C-alpha positions in Angstrom: 126.7 113.7 103.2 129.2 110.8 103.8 128.8 107.2 103.0 128.3 105.1 106.0 131.0 102.4 106.7 130.0 98.8 106.0 129.9 96.5 109.2 130.4 92.7 108.1 127.4 90.8 109.6 128.1 88.3 112.4 126.7 84.8 112.8 125.7 84.1 116.4 124.9 80.6 117.7 121.9 80.4 119.4 121.5 76.6 120.1 121.7 73.5 118.1 119.9 73.4 114.8 117.7 70.3 116.0 116.8 72.4 119.1 116.0 75.5 117.4 113.8 74.1 114.6 111.9 71.5 116.8 109.3 74.3 118.0 106.5 73.3 115.7 107.4 69.5 115.6 105.4 68.4 118.6 102.8 69.7 120.7 98.9 70.4 121.0 98.5 73.5 118.7 99.4 74.2 115.0 100.4 77.3 113.4 101.0 77.6 109.7 97.5 76.2 108.2 95.2 77.1 110.9 94.6 80.2 113.2 97.1 80.9 116.0 96.3 78.8 118.9 94.0 76.2 117.2 94.0 73.1 119.4 95.0 70.0 117.4 91.9 68.3 118.8 89.6 70.9 117.0 91.0 69.9 113.6 88.9 67.9 111.1 90.6 66.1 108.2 88.7 64.7 105.1 
């Protein structure tokens, strides 16, 4: 069995850092702390 040749990974630019990371910064639903699709208006804070 021969060893596979190494291919150097490439970095592809998909947009500006600011545009790519703003997905969760604004909107009407949250993701990380609550179930998927939970509307912001349904949250209660102590």
